[in-house]
C-alpha positions as CSV (number, residue, x, y, z in Angstrom):
1,M,96.8,132.0,89.2
2,T,99.6,133.6,89.9
3,S,102.6,131.6,87.7
4,L,106.1,131.3,90.1
5,P,109.5,130.5,89.1
6,E,109.7,126.5,89.1
7,R,112.7,124.3,90.1
8,A,111.9,122.1,88.1
9,V,111.6,120.3,84.9
10,A,109.8,122.6,82.4
11,G,106.2,119.8,82.5
12,L,106.8,118.5,86.2
13,H,105.0,120.2,88.1
14,D,101.7,119.5,85.2
15,F,102.4,116.1,85.1
16,L,102.3,115.5,88.8
17,I,99.1,117.8,89.1
18,Q,97.5,116.4,86.5
19,R,98.2,112.8,85.9
20,V,100.0,111.6,89.5
21,I,98.0,113.1,92.7
22,P,94.9,113.0,92.2
23,Q,95.3,108.9,91.7
24,Y,96.6,108.7,95.6
25,V,95.4,111.6,97.3
26,Q,91.5,111.3,97.2
27,R,90.2,114.4,100.1
28,K,91.1,117.4,101.3
29,G,93.9,117.1,104.3
30,R,96.5,118.9,104.6
31,A,100.0,118.2,102.7
32,V,103.9,120.0,103.0
33,D,105.9,120.5,99.9
34,L,110.1,120.0,101.3
35,G,112.1,122.0,99.6
36,A,109.3,124.3,97.8
37,G,111.4,126.9,96.5
38,S,109.2,129.8,95.0
39,G,106.1,128.2,96.5
40,A,105.0,127.0,92.7
41,L,104.2,123.7,93.4
42,A,102.3,124.7,96.6
43,L,100.2,127.0,95.8
44,R,99.4,124.5,93.3
45,L,97.9,122.0,95.8
46,Q,96.1,124.7,97.9
47,T,94.2,125.6,95.2
48,M,93.3,121.8,94.6
49,G,91.9,121.8,98.2
50,L,95.1,120.7,100.3
51,E,96.0,122.9,103.3
52,V,98.9,123.0,102.4
53,L,103.1,124.3,104.3
54,A,105.9,125.2,102.4
55,V,109.3,123.7,104.0
56,D,112.8,125.5,102.9
57,L,115.8,126.6,104.4
58,D,116.4,129.5,101.5
59,S,113.6,131.6,101.6
60,S,114.7,134.2,99.6
61,A,112.6,132.8,96.5
62,F,109.6,131.8,98.4
63,Q,106.8,133.9,96.5
64,A,103.4,132.2,97.2
65,D,100.9,133.2,99.8
66,V,101.3,129.8,101.9
67,P,102.5,128.5,105.2
68,F,106.2,129.0,105.3
69,L,108.8,127.5,107.7
70,R,112.3,128.2,107.2
71,I,113.8,124.5,108.0
72,D,117.4,122.3,107.2
73,L,115.9,119.4,105.6
74,N,119.4,118.0,106.4
75,D,119.1,118.1,110.0
76,R,117.5,114.7,111.2
77,D,114.8,115.8,113.7
78,F,113.0,118.2,110.9
79,P,109.6,116.4,111.3
80,E,109.4,117.9,115.6
81,S,109.0,121.3,114.4
82,L,106.9,119.9,111.5
83,G,104.7,117.3,113.3
84,P,105.0,113.7,113.5
85,E,101.9,111.6,111.5
86,S,100.1,115.2,110.1
87,F,100.7,114.7,107.0
88,Q,98.3,113.3,104.5
89,L,101.1,113.9,101.4
90,V,104.0,114.6,101.7
91,T,105.4,116.4,98.2
92,A,110.0,116.1,98.2
93,V,110.3,117.4,94.2
94,E,114.4,117.5,93.1
95,V,115.3,117.2,96.6
96,I,116.8,114.3,97.7
97,E,119.6,114.3,96.1
98,H,120.3,117.7,97.3
99,L,121.1,116.2,101.1
100,E,123.2,114.2,102.4
101,S,122.4,111.8,104.1
102,P,118.8,110.4,101.4
103,V,118.4,107.3,103.6
104,A,117.7,109.2,106.6
105,F,114.9,111.8,103.9
106,L,113.4,109.1,103.8
107,R,113.1,107.9,106.6
108,N,111.8,110.9,108.5
109,I,109.0,111.4,105.1
110,G,108.0,108.7,107.4
111,R,107.3,109.9,109.8
112,L,105.3,112.8,108.5
113,L,103.0,110.1,107.3
114,E,99.3,110.1,108.5
115,P,99.0,106.4,108.8
116,N,97.2,105.6,105.2
117,G,99.3,109.2,104.1
118,T,101.3,108.8,100.2
119,A,104.5,110.2,99.9
120,I,105.7,111.8,96.4
121,I,109.6,112.5,95.0
122,T,111.3,112.8,92.6
123,T,114.4,113.1,91.4
124,P,117.2,113.0,88.3
125,N,117.1,110.2,86.4
126,V,120.5,108.5,86.6
127,D,119.6,105.5,85.2
128,N,118.0,107.1,81.8
129,L,119.9,106.6,78.1
130,P,121.3,109.9,78.0
131,A,122.9,108.9,81.7
132,R,124.3,105.4,80.8
133,L,126.4,106.8,77.5
134,K,127.7,109.9,79.6
135,F,128.5,107.8,82.3
136,L,130.2,105.5,79.5
137,L,131.7,108.1,77.4
138,T,132.8,110.6,80.0
139,G,132.9,108.5,83.3
140,K,130.6,112.0,84.2
141,L,126.6,111.5,86.0
142,R,124.4,113.3,84.2
143,M,123.1,116.3,85.9
144,M,125.9,115.4,87.9
145,D,129.3,117.1,86.8
146,E,130.4,120.9,86.8
147,R,128.3,121.6,84.1
148,G,124.7,121.0,86.0
149,D,123.5,121.9,89.5
150,Q,126.5,122.9,92.0
151,T,124.0,121.2,94.8
152,H,123.3,117.6,93.3
153,I,125.4,115.8,95.6
154,S,123.2,112.3,95.7
155,P,123.4,110.4,92.8
156,I,119.7,108.5,93.3
157,F,120.1,105.5,91.4
158,W,116.7,103.2,91.0
159,D,117.6,100.0,92.4
160,L,119.6,100.8,95.2
161,F,116.6,103.5,95.7
162,V,114.2,100.2,95.1
163,R,116.4,97.4,96.8
164,Q,118.0,99.7,100.4
165,Y,117.0,102.6,100.6
166,L,113.4,102.1,100.6
167,P,113.0,99.3,102.8
168,R,115.7,100.7,105.3
169,A,113.9,104.2,105.4
170,G,110.6,102.1,106.4
171,L,108.6,103.3,103.0
172,Q,107.5,100.8,100.1
173,L,107.5,101.7,96.2
174,V,102.7,102.0,95.6
175,A,104.2,102.9,91.9
176,H,107.0,105.0,89.7
177,Y,106.6,106.9,86.2
178,V,109.4,108.6,85.1
179,Y,109.2,112.2,83.3
180,P,109.5,112.7,80.6
181,P,107.3,109.5,79.9
182,R,108.9,108.3,76.9
183,G,111.0,111.3,75.3
184,Y,113.4,113.7,76.8
185,S,113.4,117.7,77.4
186,L,117.0,118.0,78.2
187,T,118.5,116.6,75.2
188,R,119.0,118.5,71.7
189,P,116.1,117.5,69.4
190,R,118.3,116.0,67.7
191,Y,120.1,113.7,69.6
192,A,116.9,112.5,71.7
193,W,115.1,111.7,68.9
194,V,117.3,108.4,68.3
195,L,118.4,107.4,71.9
196,G,114.6,107.1,71.9
197,I,114.3,104.9,69.1
198,L,117.8,102.7,70.9
199,A,115.7,103.1,74.6
200,R,112.4,100.9,73.0
201,I,115.8,99.0,71.5
202,L,117.9,99.1,74.8
203,P,116.8,96.7,77.9
204,G,117.2,98.1,81.5
205,D,114.4,99.9,83.7
206,A,114.3,103.8,83.4
207,L,116.0,103.9,80.2
208,F,113.4,107.5,79.1
209,G,112.5,111.1,80.7
210,D,114.7,113.0,83.1
211,S,113.6,112.4,86.1
212,H,112.1,109.1,88.6
213,V,108.5,110.0,90.1
214,A,108.8,107.8,92.9
215,V,104.8,107.4,95.0
216,L,105.2,105.7,99.0
217,K,104.0,104.6,101.4
218,R,104.8,103.5,104.8
219,A,105.5,99.6,105.4
């Protein structure tokens, strides 16, 4: 299989394909990858036997031999172009933080899902220990400041995501993971081991991991 560039933390696609998706997708059906980038994940979903559609606003980077549609995910009615209630699996890897309205996007994910369908979304973990220390010392969010991706505009805080965003969007949380599960890929190794020790001692959710991984279904 051709290896395509992944627009995510290194290893995140492997984690999703090997550890997460097989637990919640038990049959072959239709899948849509929102914010598909190069098509790296869409191609791997296709090799799992799923009928995959890739979606992104920018088609210039897309390289996979997978059906593709150019759609603006900020459009509040974009599910009408894809087919409401027509996908067993919806994926959105490192996408929601780029969008103007996270709740509207989540609501649209629910519109795309079949009644028993599953959505898997990931987003930078701004709740982890490195992010908390950065904000304490600088007042800026890790991966969201002037050194990060300048298209990151909507940080997702886990407590608000679960308590406020999901109920408003008509979705429920089935499972939550962080990646890497017990460490950090984006932190210098000489600091990462110290932070790992502190994260085992300090209270709080999601102190580990550079990305949140949320498994969702319609409420």
